[in-house]
Phi, psi and omega in degrees: 000134182249132179247136177266117185294342180268354183279140176291345182264002179295142181288152175303152184300321182294328178289321178299317178298321179297316180295316179295323178296321179294319179297316184295329185272355181292144179244131180258123173260126174253114179261125182229141184256106175262005178288162176276003183224164179290141169237159179238090181301142172247149177230145177221129180254145181257160173055036177072015181288168182301137177279126182264141177061028181059017179092340180176154184195175180263145179222106183287160177304134178082359182257168180213163178213148179248137179232138183248130181244142178284163175304142181085359181293145172222149179169194184215159176231149175205167178254136170256146181231158177061040185269152173220116183240146176276174179300331180279353181098354177284154179153197181207169182230153176292318178227150178072015184302157182215161172292142176105354179077223182302317181260102187297139172246012177198181183285169180283142180286126178297156001279137183204138175280134185239142166250122187241138184223144161232111185277143187299151174213174180301330182290337179240027177074020180059030178256134176273145172238136181206159179199163166249126189244135172249014181299326177266017180096193187219138170229324183220140174299146184210140176227146178234123179235127176283142179228126174081008182264182177234152182111202182294311173050049184289157171282137175236139176165181179223100181277329184294153175272092181288338176298322180289335181254009186288129175303148185305323184286350179251356187287142169246125185246151176273184183297337179268002179092000178282147178280119183250351179195162180233117182292156165285159178296329178298313181294326183283321189243340175052049176247158181300322181299316183275335182262358181056049178237174178058231182288355178250028189265008179240162178301332181284333184251346176263104187245166176300147178239175177305319183287317179295330178290330173299314179296316185292320179295324180283325186224079188299334183262012179250151173298131179250337174206174195303324184251030180272052188282319194304319184254012190231340179269126182250154179226151178196161179232140175054045184247157161260168185223137174254120180252117185247126172272133185059056181289160170250164180306328181279343183264000000 
């Protein structure tokens, strides 16, 4: 955009700085589908932040889409599978389903793999925080890679196929008997030990379990249980992010 300093319609200098600051602080998320099947990404924004991608959309194998978030944005992304939607957008999915049909108006139903972000703002030192979480279980492999940022900017994700390694008591199967998702132990057994509630509600009393260790061993850089922060929360500043469904080690 070009502004003429002699024009009576030119914006005040402080407004121009504000506009340029907003552009500079925007974060671009590139969602790409490396799966051999279609996924329907869902998005959820926190604290009244802007809804990205209308809450949900279709992503064919080999395709990608870019979504732009303002500074201070927080929210999550996930993949839905086995979906069937009508022309009006109504319908349902085998995994990761949400209220609202194609365009989610709430979070994905567990078990579901999540990519979670809090984008930097002046209030937190302009540092981004992000992770890939298996706390709500697993349905699709997911990777998050920072691009163009500064700081640690670690890779977060789960490349392994946890559906193939899922214990029988945690498996979710489709109508043909195939494993399409792996529940968390909390969802399967609903006990304080696995859900980090009651006497297990603090970092000191909510510890790794046999089931969370299965997830952690398969996906070392992903959250495996509620207080698995030390090895699972990533930080970066002024970065864009590539979110890959069904990543490979090279992606």
